[in-house]
Structures are given as C-alpha cells and as structure tokens.
N, C-alpha and C positions, 0 to 999 in steps of 0.2 A: 487218721493220723496226719499231723501237720508236718510239712517238710521245712527244713531250715532255709533261710534266705539264700538265693543263688549267689549273689554278690554281697559281701559284707564290707561296707565302707567304714573306715576308721574316721571318727570325728576329729576335728582339730583339737589339739591339746591346748589348755589354757596356758598363757605365758607363765614362766616360772616365778616371776615377780608379781603375780596376781595378788592383790591385797583385798581381803574381805573387810569391808568397813561397817557393814550392818549385820548384827546378829552373831551367833557363835560360829567358830571356825569349823563346825561339823554339821552334818545333815541332821535335823531334828526328827523326832519320831513322827511328827505331824507331816513333815515334808516327805519322809519315806512313805508314809501311808498314802499320801496324795499321788505320788509318782507311781507306786505299785498299782493303785486302783485305776488310774488313768491308762497306764500301759496295758494292764490286764484287760481292760475294756476294748482297747484297740486290737489286742491279740484275739479276743473272743469274736470280734467283728470281722476277722480275716486278715489282719495285718501280718506280714511275715516276721518271724522272730529274728533278733539280732545275734543270737547265739545258736550253735547247733544243738538240737535236741537229741540226747542220747538215751537209749533204753525206751521204756514205755512213756507215753505222753501223760503227764500228771495234771495238766490243766493250765489255764491262762495265768492264774495267780502265781503258781510255782515258776512258770516260764518268765514272768515279769521279775520275780525275785532273783532268778538266775542271771537275767540280763543286768540287774542292778549290781549284783555281786561281781560280775565280770567287767564292770565299767564299760558296758557296751551301749549305754543310752546317751544319745546326743541331746540332753535336756538341760535347761538352765532354770534356776530358781530365782524368782523375783522377790526380793525382800524390800520392804518399805518402812519408812518412819512416819509418825503422825504429821510431821511438817511437810510431807510430800516428797521427800528425797527417796529415790529408789536405787537399787543396785541389782543387776542381773549377774548371777553367779553360776558358772557351769558346775554341774555336780562333780566333775572330776577335780575341781579345785578344793572341794570340801573333804576333810579327813573322814575316814570311815569310823 
C-alpha cells in the first residue's frame, strides 16, 4: 500500500487574467488522456501521490484521475500552431 506524500505543496495559481489564445478554453480528451497516462506511469514507478489515498488502493490510474479531479497536479499544457507559435497553459486555468 502506498502512503500519501508527507508534505503536499500547493502549486502557484495562474493569474486571474490568464488568457488562453490557442485552442479551446477547456482540457481536451486527448490532453486528459496524456496527463493521466504520464502521471499514472510516475505513480507506478514510485512517485508519491499529491492527494491522500483513502480506503483501499485501487491503482495508479485511479490515483492519477483523483489528482486531476482535485486540481493537485502542477502541470502545464503546451499548445502550438502550425506557424510555430506556442502557449504554455497551466491546467488550473482550463475549465473542467
């Protein structure tokens, strides 16, 4: 059984006036799948969880999904256009 992280740091909140210039104002299903897949791999390799695990441990995928629902992941999405313009968007700035 995995124990929750000893110290949970809160990531910086994006500024309230953060403007999403590239793509939709929400997390796409492909971005969600990529984030959950990458984070579940980290958890499976021994990384501590960012949320407390209550009850029975269900596995790294469920833990990664719980972290995403709890806005506990300090991850940014990089969106790019064909002309080379990119924007890094914190997932907290994207609507659920």
